[in-house]
C-alpha atoms as an extended CHARMM CRD file, in Angstrom:
* protein
*
       224  EXT
         1         1  MET       CA             93.1750000000       84.0050000000      106.0640000000  PROA      1               0.0000000000
         2         2  THR       CA             96.6010000000       82.8670000000      104.8420000000  PROA      2               0.0000000000
         3         3  PRO       CA             98.1810000000       85.4180000000      102.4640000000  PROA      3               0.0000000000
         4         4  THR       CA             99.0020000000       84.2520000000       98.9420000000  PROA      4               0.0000000000
         5         5  PRO       CA            102.7300000000       83.5800000000       98.5210000000  PROA      5               0.0000000000
         6         6  LEU       CA            104.4050000000       86.3330000000       96.5000000000  PROA      6               0.0000000000
         7         7  ALA       CA            105.7090000000       83.8200000000       93.9530000000  PROA      7               0.0000000000
         8         8  GLU       CA            102.1210000000       82.8840000000       93.0740000000  PROA      8               0.0000000000
         9         9  ILE       CA            101.0720000000       86.4730000000       92.3580000000  PROA      9               0.0000000000
        10        10  ASP       CA            101.4590000000       87.8080000000       88.8360000000  PROA      10              0.0000000000
        11        11  LEU       CA            104.1750000000       90.3900000000       88.1730000000  PROA      11              0.0000000000
        12        12  LYS       CA            101.8980000000       93.3840000000       87.6950000000  PROA      12              0.0000000000
        13        13  THR       CA            100.1580000000       92.6990000000       90.9750000000  PROA      13              0.0000000000
        14        14  GLN       CA            103.4910000000       92.3790000000       92.7750000000  PROA      14              0.0000000000
        15        15  VAL       CA            104.6580000000       95.7420000000       91.4360000000  PROA      15              0.0000000000
        16        16  SER       CA            101.3140000000       97.3700000000       92.1180000000  PROA      16              0.0000000000
        17        17  ARG       CA            101.4450000000       96.1160000000       95.7080000000  PROA      17              0.0000000000
        18        18  ALA       CA            104.9580000000       97.4990000000       96.1780000000  PROA      18              0.0000000000
        19        19  LEU       CA            103.9030000000      100.8540000000       94.7740000000  PROA      19              0.0000000000
        20        20  THR       CA            100.8240000000      100.9980000000       96.9910000000  PROA      20              0.0000000000
        21        21  GLU       CA            102.8350000000      100.1790000000      100.1060000000  PROA      21              0.0000000000
        22        22  ALA       CA            105.6040000000      102.6550000000       99.2540000000  PROA      22              0.0000000000
        23        23  PRO       CA            104.4900000000      105.0750000000       96.4890000000  PROA      23              0.0000000000
        24        24  LEU       CA            107.9600000000      106.3760000000       95.7040000000  PROA      24              0.0000000000
        25        25  VAL       CA            109.9370000000      105.4510000000       92.5780000000  PROA      25              0.0000000000
        26        26  THR       CA            113.6010000000      106.0750000000       93.3540000000  PROA      26              0.0000000000
        27        27  VAL       CA            115.4080000000      106.9590000000       90.1350000000  PROA      27              0.0000000000
        28        28  VAL       CA            119.0530000000      106.0650000000       89.5160000000  PROA      28              0.0000000000
        29        29  ARG       CA            120.4530000000      108.2860000000       86.7730000000  PROA      29              0.0000000000
        30        30  THR       CA            124.2050000000      108.8030000000       86.5850000000  PROA      30              0.0000000000
        31        31  ARG       CA            127.0050000000      108.3170000000       84.0500000000  PROA      31              0.0000000000
        32        32  ASP       CA            129.0800000000      106.3370000000       86.5660000000  PROA      32              0.0000000000
        33        33  THR       CA            128.2900000000      102.6290000000       86.8220000000  PROA      33              0.0000000000
        34        34  ALA       CA            129.7830000000      102.1660000000       90.2940000000  PROA      34              0.0000000000
        35        35  GLU       CA            127.9380000000      105.2300000000       91.5740000000  PROA      35              0.0000000000
        36        36  ALA       CA            124.6980000000      103.9150000000       90.1140000000  PROA      36              0.0000000000
        37        37  GLU       CA            125.0920000000      100.6520000000       91.9920000000  PROA      37              0.0000000000
        38        38  ARG       CA            125.9210000000      102.5450000000       95.1930000000  PROA      38              0.0000000000
        39        39  GLN       CA            122.7990000000      104.6870000000       94.8430000000  PROA      39              0.0000000000
        40        40  ALA       CA            120.5550000000      101.7130000000       94.1070000000  PROA      40              0.0000000000
        41        41  ARG       CA            121.8080000000       99.8480000000       97.1630000000  PROA      41              0.0000000000
        42        42  LEU       CA            121.3280000000      102.9200000000       99.3530000000  PROA      42              0.0000000000
        43        43  PHE       CA            117.7480000000      103.3570000000       98.1450000000  PROA      43              0.0000000000
        44        44  ILE       CA            117.0550000000       99.6930000000       98.8780000000  PROA      44              0.0000000000
        45        45  SER       CA            118.6420000000       99.9840000000      102.3340000000  PROA      45              0.0000000000
        46        46  GLY       CA            116.5000000000      103.0430000000      102.9860000000  PROA      46              0.0000000000
        47        47  GLY       CA            113.3220000000      101.0300000000      102.4660000000  PROA      47              0.0000000000
        48        48  ALA       CA            112.4150000000      102.0140000000       98.9070000000  PROA      48              0.0000000000
        49        49  ARG       CA            110.2900000000       99.4130000000       97.1490000000  PROA      49              0.0000000000
        50        50  MET       CA            110.6060000000      100.7240000000       93.5760000000  PROA      50              0.0000000000
        51        51  ILE       CA            114.1250000000      101.0810000000       92.1730000000  PROA      51              0.0000000000
        52        52  GLU       CA            114.3530000000      102.4870000000       88.6380000000  PROA      52              0.0000000000
        53        53  ILE       CA            117.6550000000      102.0620000000       86.7830000000  PROA      53              0.0000000000
        54        54  THR       CA            117.6470000000      104.3220000000       83.7330000000  PROA      54              0.0000000000
        55        55  PHE       CA            119.2020000000      103.4240000000       80.4060000000  PROA      55              0.0000000000
        56        56  THR       CA            121.4540000000      106.4730000000       80.7740000000  PROA      56              0.0000000000
        57        57  VAL       CA            123.4950000000      104.4420000000       83.2900000000  PROA      57              0.0000000000
        58        58  PRO       CA            126.4320000000      102.6420000000       81.5870000000  PROA      58              0.0000000000
        59        59  GLY       CA            125.8720000000       98.9120000000       81.9920000000  PROA      59              0.0000000000
        60        60  ALA       CA            122.2880000000       99.4690000000       83.1570000000  PROA      60              0.0000000000
        61        61  VAL       CA            121.0760000000       96.0790000000       81.9330000000  PROA      61              0.0000000000
        62        62  GLU       CA            123.8430000000       94.2180000000       83.7540000000  PROA      62              0.0000000000
        63        63  LEU       CA            123.1760000000       96.1940000000       86.9300000000  PROA      63              0.0000000000
        64        64  VAL       CA            119.4980000000       95.2620000000       86.8220000000  PROA      64              0.0000000000
        65        65  ARG       CA            120.3870000000       91.5950000000       86.3910000000  PROA      65              0.0000000000
        66        66  ARG       CA            122.7970000000       91.7860000000       89.3260000000  PROA      66              0.0000000000
        67        67  LEU       CA            120.3160000000       93.4720000000       91.6530000000  PROA      67              0.0000000000
        68        68  LEU       CA            117.6100000000       90.9690000000       90.7740000000  PROA      68              0.0000000000
        69        69  ALA       CA            119.9220000000       87.9650000000       91.2010000000  PROA      69              0.0000000000
        70        70  GLU       CA            120.7760000000       88.9020000000       94.7800000000  PROA      70              0.0000000000
        71        71  ARG       CA            117.3750000000       90.1830000000       95.9010000000  PROA      71              0.0000000000
        72        72  GLY       CA            116.1190000000       86.9290000000       97.3660000000  PROA      72              0.0000000000
        73        73  GLU       CA            112.8240000000       87.3680000000       99.2190000000  PROA      73              0.0000000000
        74        74  ALA       CA            113.2140000000       91.1250000000       99.7070000000  PROA      74              0.0000000000
        75        75  PRO       CA            110.0760000000       93.0960000000       98.7600000000  PROA      75              0.0000000000
        76        76  HSD       CA            111.6000000000       95.7320000000       96.4940000000  PROA      76              0.0000000000
        77        77  ARG       CA            111.0140000000       95.7490000000       92.7390000000  PROA      77              0.0000000000
        78        78  ILE       CA            113.6290000000       96.5340000000       90.0900000000  PROA      78              0.0000000000
        79        79  GLY       CA            112.6830000000       98.3140000000       86.8770000000  PROA      79              0.0000000000
        80        80  MET       CA            114.2370000000      100.2540000000       84.0360000000  PROA      80              0.0000000000
        81        81  GLY       CA            113.6570000000      103.8310000000       82.9590000000  PROA      81              0.0000000000
        82        82  THR       CA            114.2880000000      105.9910000000       79.8890000000  PROA      82              0.0000000000
        83        83  VAL       CA            112.6780000000      103.2060000000       77.8650000000  PROA      83              0.0000000000
        84        84  THR       CA            112.1850000000      105.2710000000       74.7170000000  PROA      84              0.0000000000
        85        85  GLY       CA            111.1990000000      102.5390000000       72.2620000000  PROA      85              0.0000000000
        86        86  SER       CA            110.8610000000       98.8590000000       71.4950000000  PROA      86              0.0000000000
        87        87  GLU       CA            114.5850000000       98.0250000000       71.4830000000  PROA      87              0.0000000000
        88        88  ARG       CA            115.1390000000       99.2880000000       75.0200000000  PROA      88              0.0000000000
        89        89  ALA       CA            111.8730000000       97.7340000000       76.1350000000  PROA      89              0.0000000000
        90        90  ARG       CA            112.9870000000       94.3270000000       74.8660000000  PROA      90              0.0000000000
        91        91  ARG       CA            116.3960000000       94.6720000000       76.5230000000  PROA      91              0.0000000000
        92        92  ALA       CA            114.7210000000       95.6430000000       79.8010000000  PROA      92              0.0000000000
        93        93  VAL       CA            112.3570000000       92.6890000000       79.7000000000  PROA      93              0.0000000000
        94        94  GLU       CA            115.1820000000       90.2900000000       78.8110000000  PROA      94              0.0000000000
        95        95  ALA       CA            117.1230000000       91.5860000000       81.8240000000  PROA      95              0.0000000000
        96        96  GLY       CA            114.1550000000       90.7680000000       84.0520000000  PROA      96              0.0000000000
        97        97  ALA       CA            112.9750000000       94.3370000000       84.6960000000  PROA      97              0.0000000000
        98        98  GLU       CA            109.6700000000       94.1720000000       86.5420000000  PROA      98              0.0000000000
        99        99  PHE       CA            108.4600000000       97.6040000000       85.5370000000  PROA      99              0.0000000000
       100       100  LEU       CA            109.2410000000       99.8580000000       82.6000000000  PROA      100             0.0000000000
       101       101  VAL       CA            109.2250000000      103.6530000000       82.7060000000  PROA      101             0.0000000000
       102       102  THR       CA            109.1450000000      105.7400000000       79.5350000000  PROA      102             0.0000000000
       103       103  PRO       CA            109.7710000000      109.4900000000       79.2150000000  PROA      103             0.0000000000
       104       104  ASN       CA            107.4930000000      109.5590000000       76.1600000000  PROA      104             0.0000000000
       105       105  VAL       CA            104.3160000000      108.0370000000       74.7780000000  PROA      105             0.0000000000
       106       106  THR       CA            105.5590000000      105.0700000000       72.7520000000  PROA      106             0.0000000000
       107       107  ALA       CA            103.2320000000      102.4360000000       71.3750000000  PROA      107             0.0000000000
       108       108  GLU       CA            106.1780000000      100.1760000000       70.5600000000  PROA      108             0.0000000000
       109       109  ALA       CA            107.5190000000      100.0440000000       74.1190000000  PROA      109             0.0000000000
       110       110  ALA       CA            104.0000000000       99.6610000000       75.4910000000  PROA      110             0.0000000000
       111       111  ALA       CA            103.3990000000       96.6420000000       73.2620000000  PROA      111             0.0000000000
       112       112  VAL       CA            106.5650000000       94.9320000000       74.5470000000  PROA      112             0.0000000000
       113       113  ALA       CA            105.5990000000       95.6200000000       78.1580000000  PROA      113             0.0000000000
       114       114  ARG       CA            102.0810000000       94.2860000000       77.6530000000  PROA      114             0.0000000000
       115       115  GLU       CA            103.3490000000       91.0990000000       76.0170000000  PROA      115             0.0000000000
       116       116  ALA       CA            105.8010000000       90.5050000000       78.8660000000  PROA      116             0.0000000000
       117       117  GLY       CA            103.2540000000       91.2750000000       81.5760000000  PROA      117             0.0000000000
       118       118  ALA       CA            105.4890000000       94.0020000000       83.0080000000  PROA      118             0.0000000000
       119       119  TYR       CA            104.0850000000       96.9730000000       84.9000000000  PROA      119             0.0000000000
       120       120  LEU       CA            104.1180000000      100.0150000000       82.6120000000  PROA      120             0.0000000000
       121       121  ILE       CA            104.6100000000      103.6560000000       83.6150000000  PROA      121             0.0000000000
       122       122  VAL       CA            104.2740000000      105.9510000000       80.5990000000  PROA      122             0.0000000000
       123       123  GLY       CA            105.6760000000      109.4730000000       80.5680000000  PROA      123             0.0000000000
       124       124  ALA       CA            103.3410000000      112.1920000000       79.3000000000  PROA      124             0.0000000000
       125       125  LEU       CA            102.7100000000      115.9000000000       79.8310000000  PROA      125             0.0000000000
       126       126  THR       CA             99.7210000000      117.2470000000       77.9160000000  PROA      126             0.0000000000
       127       127  PRO       CA             96.1530000000      116.0040000000       78.3260000000  PROA      127             0.0000000000
       128       128  THR       CA             96.3660000000      114.4680000000       74.8370000000  PROA      128             0.0000000000
       129       129  GLU       CA             99.5480000000      112.5730000000       75.7490000000  PROA      129             0.0000000000
       130       130  ILE       CA             98.1400000000      111.4600000000       79.1090000000  PROA      130             0.0000000000
       131       131  VAL       CA             95.0310000000      109.9670000000       77.5070000000  PROA      131             0.0000000000
       132       132  ALA       CA             97.1140000000      108.3870000000       74.7290000000  PROA      132             0.0000000000
       133       133  GLY       CA             99.3710000000      106.7430000000       77.3100000000  PROA      133             0.0000000000
       134       134  ARG       CA             96.3890000000      105.3990000000       79.2190000000  PROA      134             0.0000000000
       135       135  ASP       CA             94.8860000000      104.0220000000       76.0100000000  PROA      135             0.0000000000
       136       136  LEU       CA             98.1520000000      102.1830000000       75.2820000000  PROA      136             0.0000000000
       137       137  GLY       CA             97.6450000000      100.2150000000       78.4740000000  PROA      137             0.0000000000
       138       138  ALA       CA             99.7750000000      102.1710000000       80.9410000000  PROA      138             0.0000000000
       139       139  ASP       CA             99.2320000000      101.1600000000       84.5410000000  PROA      139             0.0000000000
       140       140  LEU       CA            100.3460000000      104.6030000000       85.6830000000  PROA      140             0.0000000000
       141       141  ILE       CA            101.0320000000      107.8750000000       83.8780000000  PROA      141             0.0000000000
       142       142  LYS       CA            104.2150000000      109.7440000000       84.7910000000  PROA      142             0.0000000000
       143       143  VAL       CA            103.3570000000      113.4200000000       84.3560000000  PROA      143             0.0000000000
       144       144  PHE       CA            106.7390000000      114.8220000000       83.3880000000  PROA      144             0.0000000000
       145       145  PRO       CA            108.4350000000      117.2670000000       83.6610000000  PROA      145             0.0000000000
       146       146  LEU       CA            106.1580000000      119.0970000000       86.0970000000  PROA      146             0.0000000000
       147       147  PRO       CA            108.2760000000      121.8770000000       87.6930000000  PROA      147             0.0000000000
       148       148  PRO       CA            109.0250000000      123.7510000000       84.4160000000  PROA      148             0.0000000000
       149       149  VAL       CA            105.3370000000      123.9340000000       83.4400000000  PROA      149             0.0000000000
       150       150  GLY       CA            103.7760000000      124.9890000000       86.7410000000  PROA      150             0.0000000000
       151       151  GLY       CA            104.3640000000      122.1050000000       89.1240000000  PROA      151             0.0000000000
       152       152  THR       CA            101.4640000000      121.3890000000       91.4560000000  PROA      152             0.0000000000
       153       153  ALA       CA             99.2080000000      123.9860000000       89.8190000000  PROA      153             0.0000000000
       154       154  TYR       CA             99.6270000000      122.3020000000       86.4480000000  PROA      154             0.0000000000
       155       155  LEU       CA             98.9980000000      118.8360000000       87.8620000000  PROA      155             0.0000000000
       156       156  ALA       CA             95.8670000000      119.9930000000       89.6640000000  PROA      156             0.0000000000
       157       157  ALA       CA             94.5600000000      121.6350000000       86.4700000000  PROA      157             0.0000000000
       158       158  VAL       CA             95.1800000000      118.5260000000       84.3810000000  PROA      158             0.0000000000
       159       159  ARG       CA             93.5010000000      116.3170000000       86.9440000000  PROA      159             0.0000000000
       160       160  GLY       CA             90.3330000000      118.3970000000       86.6630000000  PROA      160             0.0000000000
       161       161  PRO       CA             89.1410000000      116.5830000000       83.5310000000  PROA      161             0.0000000000
       162       162  LEU       CA             91.4230000000      113.5420000000       83.9350000000  PROA      162             0.0000000000
       163       163  GLY       CA             90.9420000000      112.6380000000       87.5840000000  PROA      163             0.0000000000
       164       164  ASP       CA             90.2400000000      109.0130000000       86.6940000000  PROA      164             0.0000000000
       165       165  VAL       CA             93.7810000000      108.5150000000       85.3430000000  PROA      165             0.0000000000
       166       166  PRO       CA             96.3100000000      107.4180000000       88.0100000000  PROA      166             0.0000000000
       167       167  MET       CA             99.2880000000      109.7800000000       87.8810000000  PROA      167             0.0000000000
       168       168  LEU       CA            102.8470000000      109.8150000000       89.1750000000  PROA      168             0.0000000000
       169       169  ALA       CA            104.4680000000      113.2150000000       89.6250000000  PROA      169             0.0000000000
       170       170  ALA       CA            108.0270000000      113.6080000000       88.3190000000  PROA      170             0.0000000000
       171       171  GLY       CA            110.4720000000      116.0540000000       86.8390000000  PROA      171             0.0000000000
       172       172  GLY       CA            112.9840000000      117.3570000000       89.3640000000  PROA      172             0.0000000000
       173       173  PHE       CA            111.2550000000      118.3750000000       92.5970000000  PROA      173             0.0000000000
       174       174  GLY       CA            112.5460000000      117.5780000000       96.0800000000  PROA      174             0.0000000000
       175       175  PRO       CA            111.1090000000      115.2630000000       98.7450000000  PROA      175             0.0000000000
       176       176  GLU       CA            109.7620000000      118.2290000000      100.7180000000  PROA      176             0.0000000000
       177       177  GLU       CA            107.3670000000      118.9540000000       97.8310000000  PROA      177             0.0000000000
       178       178  ILE       CA            105.7490000000      115.5190000000       97.9120000000  PROA      178             0.0000000000
       179       179  PRO       CA            102.8220000000      116.5870000000      100.1620000000  PROA      179             0.0000000000
       180       180  ALA       CA            101.8980000000      119.3950000000       97.7560000000  PROA      180             0.0000000000
       181       181  TYR       CA            101.9760000000      117.0500000000       94.7560000000  PROA      181             0.0000000000
       182       182  ARG       CA             99.9680000000      114.5120000000       96.7240000000  PROA      182             0.0000000000
       183       183  GLU       CA             97.4100000000      117.2080000000       97.4680000000  PROA      183             0.0000000000
       184       184  ALA       CA             97.2970000000      118.0410000000       93.7440000000  PROA      184             0.0000000000
       185       185  GLY       CA             96.3230000000      114.4600000000       92.9570000000  PROA      185             0.0000000000
       186       186  ALA       CA             99.4590000000      112.3860000000       92.4090000000  PROA      186             0.0000000000
       187       187  ILE       CA             99.3400000000      108.8730000000       93.8520000000  PROA      187             0.0000000000
       188       188  ALA       CA            103.0750000000      108.2190000000       93.4340000000  PROA      188             0.0000000000
       189       189  PHE       CA            106.2790000000      110.2210000000       93.0670000000  PROA      189             0.0000000000
       190       190  GLY       CA            109.4420000000      109.8030000000       91.0210000000  PROA      190             0.0000000000
       191       191  ILE       CA            112.5730000000      111.2830000000       92.6010000000  PROA      191             0.0000000000
       192       192  GLY       CA            116.2720000000      110.6310000000       92.0640000000  PROA      192             0.0000000000
       193       193  ALA       CA            119.1330000000      113.0700000000       92.7040000000  PROA      193             0.0000000000
       194       194  PRO       CA            117.2710000000      115.1310000000       95.3700000000  PROA      194             0.0000000000
       195       195  LEU       CA            117.2900000000      112.0260000000       97.5870000000  PROA      195             0.0000000000
       196       196  LEU       CA            121.0800000000      111.9610000000       97.6710000000  PROA      196             0.0000000000
       197       197  GLY       CA            122.8010000000      113.5220000000      100.6410000000  PROA      197             0.0000000000
       198       198  THR       CA            126.4110000000      114.4670000000      101.2970000000  PROA      198             0.0000000000
       199       199  ASN       CA            126.9320000000      111.0690000000      102.9390000000  PROA      199             0.0000000000
       200       200  ASP       CA            125.1890000000      107.7080000000      103.1350000000  PROA      200             0.0000000000
       201       201  ALA       CA            123.4880000000      108.4190000000      106.4460000000  PROA      201             0.0000000000
       202       202  GLU       CA            121.9170000000      111.5930000000      105.0970000000  PROA      202             0.0000000000
       203       203  THR       CA            120.7360000000      109.7820000000      101.9810000000  PROA      203             0.0000000000
       204       204  LEU       CA            119.0710000000      107.1130000000      104.1020000000  PROA      204             0.0000000000
       205       205  ARG       CA            117.3440000000      109.8190000000      106.1470000000  PROA      205             0.0000000000
       206       206  ARG       CA            116.1140000000      111.5250000000      102.9880000000  PROA      206             0.0000000000
       207       207  VAL       CA            114.7490000000      108.2950000000      101.5740000000  PROA      207             0.0000000000
       208       208  ALA       CA            112.9700000000      107.5080000000      104.8470000000  PROA      208             0.0000000000
       209       209  GLY       CA            111.5030000000      111.0180000000      104.9480000000  PROA      209             0.0000000000
       210       210  ALA       CA            110.3780000000      110.8460000000      101.3290000000  PROA      210             0.0000000000
       211       211  LEU       CA            108.7130000000      107.4910000000      101.9230000000  PROA      211             0.0000000000
       212       212  ALA       CA            106.8870000000      108.8480000000      104.9530000000  PROA      212             0.0000000000
       213       213  MET       CA            105.5640000000      111.8190000000      102.9890000000  PROA      213             0.0000000000
       214       214  ALA       CA            104.6550000000      109.6410000000      100.0080000000  PROA      214             0.0000000000
       215       215  ARG       CA            102.5460000000      107.5660000000      102.3780000000  PROA      215             0.0000000000
       216       216  GLY       CA            100.7540000000      110.6680000000      103.5800000000  PROA      216             0.0000000000
       217       217  ALA       CA            102.7610000000      112.1410000000      106.4340000000  PROA      217             0.0000000000
       218       218  ARG       CA            103.4940000000      115.8540000000      106.5280000000  PROA      218             0.0000000000
       219       219  PRO       CA            107.1210000000      117.0130000000      106.7010000000  PROA      219             0.0000000000
       220       220  GLY       CA            108.5690000000      116.0770000000      110.0900000000  PROA      220             0.0000000000
       221       221  GLU       CA            105.8010000000      113.6070000000      110.9110000000  PROA      221             0.0000000000
       222       222  PRO       CA            106.4120000000      109.8450000000      111.2380000000  PROA      222             0.0000000000
       223       223  SER       CA            105.2080000000      107.5110000000      108.4990000000  PROA      223             0.0000000000
       224       224  ARG       CA            101.6550000000      106.2890000000      108.7970000000  PROA      224             0.0000000000
């Protein structure tokens, strides 16, 4: 059977496929524009499929446009994070962002994402927020910030009654903790600064290791 060309697949399906193949959202969050671009390119070189440029990056919209313009046929997806409301959501969509990530439950941003057909990851913490995000049409709920409220234990407890809601774990943990969060029920993982090493080679190794664990390998094992 001949596979359907990527260009003929709708945007949400393209992002969903990328996330399934590599369930790691690599987060670029820095106050230095040049450093943000360096990090994004390193994550892409390391094999990451989901690159999130947050609105806290100066010139974030322009960076997203630049990364998309030169992507060509590469399989990675470019999205924007810290989308706190409708204004940022509109700017992200206008820039071509393929997925939007919010730190909060915002009906306004969700409406913009739905209208544009963009993949939507909504940030939530409590069971009430998680259900509200799902009801707004989120494709994935980012449970955030997990480490300060109990980490894997909290996620496992929340998934007791809400196991039917797909969840991404986020909030400041390192790549080595991915297997534990996966065991607790997360299907994807959002990590930024902990992927960065003291040099480019180390960063690439960390990204490769994180991807392997996100796909189900244990620390030190090769990717499945």
